[in-house]
C-alpha positions in Angstrom: -4.4 -20.9 9.9 -3.4 -20.8 6.4 -1.4 -18.2 5.0 0.3 -17.1 2.0 3.2 -14.8 2.4 2.8 -12.0 -0.7 5.8 -10.5 0.4 8.4 -10.8 3.4 11.7 -8.0 3.3 15.0 -8.9 4.0 18.6 -8.2 3.3 18.4 -10.2 0.6 14.6 -8.7 -0.7 14.9 -7.3 -4.7 12.7 -4.7 -5.1 12.6 -5.2 -8.3 8.9 -5.3 -8.8 8.2 -2.2 -6.3 8.4 1.4 -7.7 7.3 4.6 -6.0 4.7 7.0 -7.7 4.7 10.5 -5.8 2.4 13.4 -6.9 5.2 14.3 -9.3 3.2 12.8 -12.2 0.7 15.4 -11.8 3.3 18.3 -11.3 3.3 18.1 -7.3 6.6 17.9 -5.0 6.6 14.8 -2.8 9.2 12.5 -2.4 9.1 9.0 -1.2 11.2 6.3 -1.2 11.5 2.2 -0.4 14.9 0.5 1.1 15.4 -2.3 3.0 16.9 -1.1 7.1 19.9 -2.8 8.6 17.2 -5.3 9.9 16.0 -6.3 6.8 12.5 -4.3 7.0 10.8 -2.7 3.9 11.1 1.1 5.0 9.1 3.3 2.8 9.3 6.7 3.8 9.5 10.6 2.5 8.3 13.8 2.7 4.4 15.3 1.3 3.9 18.6 0.0 1.2 20.2 -0.8 2.8 22.5 -3.0 0.9 22.6 -6.8 -2.2 20.7 -6.1 0.6 17.8 -4.5 -0.3 15.8 -1.1 0.7 11.8 -1.9 3.6 9.2 -1.8 2.6 5.8 -2.7 4.6 2.5 -3.1 3.4 -0.3 -5.5 4.3 -3.6 -5.8 3.3 -5.6 -8.8 2.0 -9.4 -8.9 1.0 -11.8 -12.0 -2.1 -12.0 -11.3 -2.2 -13.5 -7.3 -5.2 -16.1 -6.9 -6.8 -15.7 -3.8 -8.8 -19.0 -3.2 -10.2 -19.3 0.1 -8.4 -16.2 1.5 -10.3 -13.4 2.6 -7.7 -10.8 4.5 -4.8 -9.0 3.6 -2.3 -9.0 6.6 -0.1 -6.1 6.7 3.0 -6.9 9.6 4.3 -3.0 10.3 6.1 -0.1 12.5 4.2 3.1 12.1 4.8 6.9 12.7 1.0 7.7 13.9 -0.7 8.5 10.7 -3.2 6.7 8.2 -2.3 5.2 5.3 -4.3 3.5 2.6 -3.7 -0.3 1.2 -4.4 -0.2 -2.3 -5.5 -3.3 -5.2 -6.0 -3.5 -8.2 -8.0 -6.6 -9.6 -6.3 -6.3 -13.3 -3.1 -4.2 -13.8 -4.9 -2.4 -16.8 -8.0 -1.0 -14.7 -7.8 2.9 -14.0 -9.6 2.6 -10.6 -8.2 0.5 -7.3 -9.7 -1.0 -4.2 -8.9 1.3 -1.1 -9.4 0.6 3.0 -7.8 3.5 5.1 -5.3 2.0 8.2 -3.9 3.7 11.3 -0.4 2.6 11.6 0.6 2.8 15.3 4.2 3.6 16.5 5.1 -0.5 17.0 5.1 -3.2 15.6 1.7 -4.6 15.1 -0.4 -7.0 12.3 -3.3 -4.9 10.4 -5.6 -7.1 9.1 -7.8 -5.8 6.2 -11.2 -7.9 5.0 -10.8 -7.7 1.0 -14.4 -7.6 0.8 -14.0 -4.2 2.9 -12.2 -2.2 -0.1 -14.2 0.2 -1.8 -13.8 1.1 -5.1 -11.5 4.6 -6.2 -10.7 6.6 -8.8 -8.0 9.7 -7.8 -9.2 10.2 -4.6 -13.2 9.6 -5.2 -15.7 6.7 -4.2 -16.6 4.8 -7.0 -20.9 3.5 -7.3 -19.3 -0.1 -7.5 -19.5 -3.0 -5.7 -16.8 -3.3 -3.1 -13.9 -5.6 -4.0 -15.7 -9.4 -4.8 -12.8 -10.7 -7.1 -10.9 -13.9 -7.4 -7.5 -12.4 -7.7 -5.3 -9.3 -7.8 -2.5 -7.8 -9.5 -0.9 -5.0 -7.8 -0.8 -4.5 -4.3 0.1 -0.8 -2.8 0.2 1.7 0.3 -0.2 5.5 -0.1 0.1 7.9 2.3 -2.0 11.5 1.2 -3.4 13.3 4.6 -4.2 16.5 2.8 -0.3 17.7 4.9 2.7 18.6 4.7 4.5 16.0 6.8 7.3 13.7 7.0 6.5 9.7 7.0 8.2 6.4 7.6 6.1 3.3 7.4 8.1 0.1 8.1 6.7 -3.2 6.3 8.0 -6.2 8.1 5.2 -8.5 5.7 2.3 -8.7 3.6 0.4 -12.0 3.9 -2.9 -13.3 2.7 -5.4 -15.6 5.7 
């Protein structure tokens, strides 16, 4: 099967093109972080607060217009915490909307396969009246947690790839 690694975490990984975006951008108090653990995996973890209308934390990886070619799926290899997350992608960096797909992260190593054409357009948590993702490239990939509950979270990520 043809595949392309978008990001594989390791002890030598640079997090230079990753950023954490929490609800503090709108007055909330959630706090997330992205670090590399001793095993060389990425760890997205933190605490979600609903105080002052908060309730989310996210990580974003900036790509330079990754061409999809014949790839149809994004595969996440993760170890979760039995919580729901969203995979989020942007076609163009300056787009205000994203394309999202919710997934459940079990507390065991597993792969999540997300068909790109099932990702729905969204802006600030609202579904938009637009077509699902159907482009030939994307410029940003992210993972968000926001389950409308105060909770601690920890998602361990080994790799993200296209198939």
